[in-house]
C-alpha positions in Angstrom: 7.1 123.6 78.2 5.7 127.1 78.6 6.4 127.4 82.3 8.6 130.5 82.9 9.8 129.1 86.2 11.0 125.9 84.5 12.9 128.0 81.9 14.5 130.0 84.7 15.5 126.8 86.4 17.1 125.4 83.2 18.9 128.7 82.6 20.3 128.7 86.2 21.4 125.1 85.8 23.2 125.8 82.6 24.8 129.0 83.8 25.9 127.4 87.1 27.9 124.8 85.1 29.3 126.9 82.3 32.3 124.7 81.4 30.1 121.5 81.3 27.5 123.3 79.2 30.1 124.7 76.8 31.8 121.3 76.3 28.5 119.5 75.8 27.3 122.1 73.2 30.6 122.1 71.5 30.5 118.3 71.0 27.0 118.4 69.5 27.6 121.6 67.4 30.8 120.1 66.0 28.8 117.1 64.6 26.3 119.3 62.8 29.1 121.7 61.6 31.2 118.8 60.2 28.1 117.3 58.5 27.0 120.6 56.9 30.6 121.6 56.0 31.5 118.2 54.4 28.3 118.0 52.5 28.9 121.5 51.2 32.5 120.7 50.1 31.2 117.5 48.3 28.6 119.6 46.5 31.2 122.2 45.5 33.3 119.4 44.0 30.3 118.0 42.2 29.3 121.4 40.9 32.8 121.9 39.6 32.9 118.6 37.8 29.4 119.1 36.4 30.4 122.6 35.1 33.0 120.8 33.0 30.1 118.9 31.3 27.8 122.0 31.3 28.9 123.1 27.8 28.9 119.6 26.3 26.0 117.2 25.9 26.4 114.5 28.6 24.9 111.9 26.2 27.5 112.6 23.5 30.4 110.7 21.9 33.4 112.4 20.3 35.8 110.6 17.9 39.2 112.1 16.9 41.5 110.9 14.2 44.9 109.7 15.3 47.8 107.5 14.2 47.7 103.7 13.9 49.5 101.8 16.6 48.6 98.3 15.3 49.6 96.6 12.0 46.6 95.9 9.8 46.4 94.0 6.5 50.0 94.8 5.7 49.7 98.5 6.4 52.4 100.1 8.5 52.2 101.4 12.0 52.1 105.2 12.4 49.8 106.0 9.5 47.7 109.2 10.0 44.0 108.6 10.1 42.2 111.6 8.5 38.4 111.8 8.5 36.4 113.5 5.8 32.9 114.5 4.8 32.0 110.9 3.7 32.7 109.7 7.2 30.2 112.1 8.6 27.6 111.0 6.1 28.4 107.3 6.9 28.1 107.8 10.7 24.8 109.7 10.2 23.3 106.5 8.8 24.2 104.3 11.8 21.2 103.4 13.9 21.3 105.0 17.3 23.1 108.2 16.2 20.9 111.2 17.1 22.4 114.7 16.6 25.6 114.7 14.5 28.3 117.2 13.6 31.8 117.2 12.2 34.3 119.8 13.1 37.0 121.1 10.8 39.9 123.1 12.4 41.0 125.9 10.2 44.3 126.1 12.1 45.0 122.5 11.4 45.0 121.0 14.9 42.4 118.5 16.0 41.2 120.7 18.8 40.8 123.9 16.9 42.7 127.1 17.5 42.5 130.8 17.6 42.4 132.9 14.5 42.5 136.6 13.7 39.0 138.0 13.8 38.5 141.7 13.0 35.9 144.5 12.4 37.2 147.9 11.4 40.1 148.7 13.6 39.1 146.1 16.2 41.3 143.0 16.0 41.5 140.1 18.4 42.2 136.3 18.3 39.2 134.1 18.9 38.6 130.3 18.7 37.0 129.7 15.3 35.1 126.4 14.8 33.6 125.2 11.6 30.7 122.8 12.2 27.4 121.4 11.1 24.0 122.7 12.3 23.6 120.0 14.9 26.7 121.3 16.8 24.1 123.6 18.5 23.0 120.6 20.6 26.4 119.1 21.2 27.8 122.2 22.8 24.5 123.4 24.4 24.8 126.7 22.5 22.1 129.2 23.4 21.1 131.6 20.6 20.2 135.0 22.1 19.9 136.9 18.8 19.4 135.7 15.2 19.9 132.0 14.4 22.4 129.2 14.3 23.7 127.6 11.2 21.3 125.6 9.0 21.5 123.1 6.1 21.1 125.8 3.5 24.2 127.5 4.8 26.1 124.3 4.3 24.6 123.5 0.9 25.3 127.0 -0.6 28.6 127.4 1.3 27.3 130.8 2.7 29.8 133.1 4.3 27.9 133.5 7.6 29.1 133.4 11.2 27.6 133.0 14.7 29.6 134.8 17.4 29.6 134.7 21.2 28.5 137.7 23.3 32.1 138.5 24.4 33.1 138.6 20.7 30.3 140.9 19.8 31.1 143.2 22.8 34.7 143.5 21.7 34.2 144.0 18.0 31.1 146.2 18.1 30.7 147.3 21.7 27.2 145.9 21.7 25.2 142.7 21.4 22.7 143.6 18.5 25.1 142.8 15.6 23.0 140.5 13.4 23.6 141.6 9.8 27.1 143.1 10.5 30.3 141.8 8.8 33.5 140.5 10.4 36.7 139.1 8.9 38.2 135.8 9.8 41.8 135.6 8.6 40.9 138.3 6.0 37.8 136.4 4.8 34.5 138.3 5.2 31.6 136.7 7.0 28.2 138.1 7.8 27.0 137.7 11.4 23.6 135.9 11.5 23.5 135.0 15.2 24.8 135.8 18.6 25.0 133.1 21.3 25.6 132.4 25.0 26.9 129.2 26.5 26.2 127.2 29.7 30.0 126.7 30.1 32.6 129.2 31.3 33.4 132.5 29.4 36.0 130.6 27.3 33.1 128.7 25.6 31.5 132.1 24.8 34.6 133.6 23.1 34.1 131.6 19.9 33.0 132.0 16.3 31.1 129.3 14.4 31.3 129.0 10.7 29.6 126.5 8.2 32.0 123.6 7.8 31.6 123.5 4.0 32.3 127.2 3.7 35.4 126.9 5.9 36.7 123.9 4.0 36.4 125.9 0.7 37.7 129.2 2.0 40.7 127.9 4.0 41.9 125.1 1.7 40.4 122.4 3.9 39.2 120.2 1.0 36.8 117.7 2.7 38.8 117.3 5.9 37.1 116.7 9.2 39.1 116.6 12.4 36.4 115.5 14.8 33.1 113.6 14.6 30.6 114.2 17.4 27.1 112.8 18.0 24.5 112.3 20.7 23.0 109.0 21.6 19.7 109.9 23.0 18.7 108.1 26.2 21.2 105.3 25.6 22.7 103.6 28.7 26.5 103.4 29.3 26.6 99.9 27.8 24.5 100.9 24.8 26.6 104.0 24.2 29.8 101.8 24.3 28.3 99.4 21.8 27.3 102.3 19.5 30.8 103.8 19.7 32.2 100.4 18.7 29.9 100.3 15.7 30.9 103.8 14.6 34.6 103.0 15.1 34.3 99.8 13.1 32.7 101.7 10.2 35.5 104.2 10.3 38.1 101.4 10.5 36.6 99.8 7.3 36.7 103.1 5.5 40.3 104.0 6.4 41.8 100.5 6.6 42.9 100.3 10.2 42.1 97.8 13.0 38.9 98.5 15.0 40.8 97.4 18.1 43.5 100.1 17.6 43.1 102.5 20.5 45.2 105.3 18.8 43.8 105.2 15.3 40.5 106.7 16.3 40.3 107.9 19.9 36.9 107.9 21.5 35.6 110.2 24.2 32.4 108.8 25.7 30.7 111.5 27.8 27.9 109.1 28.8 30.4 106.8 30.4 32.5 109.7 31.9 29.5 111.4 33.4 28.2 108.2 34.9 31.6 107.5 36.4 31.7 110.9 38.1 28.2 110.5 39.4 29.2 107.2 41.0 32.2 108.8 42.6 30.1 111.6 44.1 27.5 109.1 45.3 30.3 107.3 47.2 31.6 110.6 48.6 28.1 111.5 49.8 27.7 108.2 51.5 31.1 108.6 53.2 30.3 112.1 54.3 27.0 111.0 55.8 28.6 108.1 57.6 31.2 110.5 59.1 28.6 113.0 60.1 26.3 110.3 61.7 29.3 108.9 63.6 30.1 112.3 65.0 26.5 112.9 65.9 26.3 109.5 67.6 29.4 110.3 69.6 27.8 113.6 70.6 24.6 111.9 71.7 26.7 109.5 73.8 28.3 112.6 75.3 24.9 114.1 76.0 23.8 110.9 77.7 26.8 110.8 79.9 26.5 114.5 80.8 22.8 113.9 81.7 23.8 111.0 83.9 26.3 113.3 85.7 23.6 115.9 86.1 21.2 113.4 87.6 23.9 112.2 90.0 24.7 115.8 91.1 21.0 116.7 91.6 20.0 113.5 93.3 19.3 115.3 96.6 17.4 118.0 94.8 15.3 115.5 93.0 14.6 113.7 96.3 13.4 117.0 97.8 11.2 117.7 94.8 9.6 114.3 95.0 9.1 114.6 98.8 7.3 117.9 98.2 4.9 116.2 95.7 6.7 116.4 92.3 5.5 113.7 89.9 7.8 111.4 88.0 6.7 113.2 84.8 7.7 116.6 86.3 11.2 115.3 87.0 11.5 113.6 83.5 10.2 116.6 81.6 12.5 119.0 83.4 15.6 117.0 82.6 14.4 116.2 79.1 13.7 119.8 78.3 17.2 120.7 79.5 18.7 118.1 77.1 16.6 119.3 74.2 17.6 122.9 74.8 21.3 122.0 74.8 21.1 120.0 71.6 18.8 122.5 69.8 21.1 125.4 70.6 24.2 123.4 69.7 22.7 122.1 66.5 21.6 125.5 65.3 25.0 127.0 66.1 26.8 124.2 64.2 24.5 124.6 61.2 24.9 128.4 61.1 28.7 128.1 61.4 28.9 125.5 58.6 26.7 127.5 56.2 28.6 130.7 57.0 32.0 129.1 56.4 30.8 127.6 53.1 29.6 131.1 52.0 33.1 132.6 52.9 34.8 129.8 50.9 32.4 130.3 47.9 33.3 134.1 47.8 37.0 133.4 48.1 37.2 130.9 45.2 39.3 132.4 42.3 37.7 132.2 38.9 40.5 129.9 37.6 39.6 127.2 40.2 35.8 127.2 39.5 36.3 124.6 36.8 37.0 122.1 39.6 35.3 123.6 42.6 32.4 126.0 42.7 29.4 127.1 44.7 29.9 124.9 47.8 26.6 124.8 49.5 24.3 122.5 51.4 20.6 121.9 50.9 19.0 124.0 53.7 16.3 121.3 54.0 19.1 118.7 54.7 20.8 121.0 57.2 17.5 121.7 59.1 16.6 118.1 59.0 19.9 117.1 60.4 19.4 119.6 63.2 16.0 118.2 64.0 17.4 114.7 64.0 20.1 115.9 66.4 17.4 117.3 68.7 15.5 114.0 68.7 18.7 112.1 69.4 19.5 114.5 72.2 16.1 114.0 73.7 16.5 110.2 73.5 20.0 110.6 75.0 18.5 112.5 78.0 15.5 110.3 78.3 17.0 107.3 80.0 18.9 109.2 82.7 15.7 111.2 83.3 13.7 108.0 83.7 16.3 106.7 86.1 16.0 110.0 88.1 12.2 109.7 88.2 12.5 106.3 89.9 14.7 107.6 92.7 13.2 106.9 96.2 12.9 110.3 98.0 14.3 108.9 101.3 17.3 107.4 99.6 17.8 110.6 97.6 17.7 112.8 100.7 20.4 110.6 102.4 22.7 110.9 99.3 26.0 112.7 100.0 
């Protein structure tokens, strides 16, 4: 392996047959390139989808009030189902519910909306959410200064607010704003906390208020537009059963059928996240199968090329054996040539795949990162695949090399 003469011989052989060497390496490098590239694309899609769950607890269930679509106990279809504070209290008592929050939308829509937020002469529209203290866990809010809402804020209906970093930067040109005052639709609130969020910047451009304060200040009475809670370590089936129990409780309170899909719409993040994971597991299996098939095809190509090389060098091998070369000397020379080809091709394919993924990652616009971001491949997987390719290339070259070692010198010298 360390013989300089052997390395020179291998180099001369490869250079003498440039086209054959190039085509052989291209076939092998293409297999590694496709495997690395496809794995990176699959990871990019997975990262994009997971980023959509990054700002929400993946073990959470969200329930929205809607309109009845089924007749129930003589009540007409099309009735509006409106949740209230009593519903939040009732859901809190159901076994299996962990962290719980209601959400009241000041703008009136079920998904919230932007309101006028100001400080001095700085005015901008931001998404304002009025919630319970446990909302911190539902949205994975990260407090960087001060604190989040607490039970005392709700009980005393305090006019306090928690704002995101972009909100603080716009209104005050700084982050350290705890104790400052802002106005939300001309109602003053004192900032008691500043937060960051694991989601995109849109999840940081928000203002959180105590739900009881918002209901009183903005004529919300006891209205609640959404009920959200976590389910701990519950499985998909357990989360579905818990969601059904919660919906049945709400159905009894508001006189609609528990089987009505529109009266109370359920978003089960446990089920959704598990479904996405299954999809990406299937994608990973498909990518690996494709990559393995390409590598196998390359190994077959290497084996065929090595058989051609043995055939072309039959007379040379006969001369070597006549001059005293051992079978191992013949086998090791051809085997080393095969390993050099596959190693160089595998490394080139790996570098090309990683390089292209890096270019794609830098070129992704911010708007597309919610579906596709950070395409990358585990470097351990890439190197491991290259090593497997080298081993496969060695095995592909082994059998032609063994055949060459068995050549009778006299027969080889007569070969034309």
